[in-house]
C-alpha positions in Angstrom: -42.3 44.6 124.3 -39.1 45.2 122.4 -38.0 48.2 120.3 -39.6 48.0 116.9 -42.7 46.3 118.1 -46.0 47.6 116.7 -48.2 49.3 119.4 -52.0 49.4 119.4 -53.4 50.6 122.7 -56.2 52.6 124.2 -56.1 54.9 127.2 -56.4 58.6 128.2 -54.1 61.1 126.5 -52.5 63.5 129.0 -50.1 66.4 128.9 -46.8 65.8 130.7 -44.6 68.8 130.9 -43.7 69.7 127.4 -45.0 66.4 125.9 -47.7 63.9 126.1 -48.3 60.5 127.6 -51.0 57.8 127.2 -52.3 56.4 130.5 -53.1 52.9 129.4 -56.5 51.3 130.1 -54.6 48.2 131.5 -52.3 50.3 133.7 -49.0 52.0 133.0 -48.0 54.9 130.8 -46.4 55.4 127.4 -44.4 58.5 126.4 -45.4 59.7 123.0 -43.5 61.2 120.0 -46.2 63.0 118.0 -46.1 64.6 114.5 -48.9 67.0 115.3 -50.4 68.6 118.4 -53.4 66.6 119.6 -55.4 69.5 120.9 -58.9 67.9 120.5 -57.9 64.6 122.1 -56.2 65.8 125.3 -57.8 64.3 128.5 -60.0 62.0 126.3 -60.1 58.3 125.7 -58.1 57.5 122.5 -56.7 54.7 120.5 -53.1 54.9 119.6 -51.2 53.0 116.8 -47.4 53.3 116.5 -44.0 51.7 117.0 -42.0 51.2 120.2 -38.8 53.3 120.0 -37.6 52.9 123.6 -38.7 51.6 127.0 -42.3 52.9 127.3 -41.7 55.4 124.4 -43.8 55.3 121.2 -43.5 56.9 117.8 -47.1 57.6 117.1 -48.4 56.8 113.6 -52.1 57.4 114.4 -54.2 58.8 117.2 -58.0 59.0 117.3 -60.9 59.1 119.7 -61.8 55.6 120.9 
């Protein structure tokens, strides 16, 4: 994956310190930049759509329960 690539992944949304990460179904984690606080989706299986902005760092455009 390179910066600017579109991301469409599923996994479990987790709190991580002051932010959030997505624990991917296929293994690994992505740090997330979110525009809103995903209160209802924390610790649930979600689908994330966004753009890669750094190594394992995604600007989230959409997040919903999977």
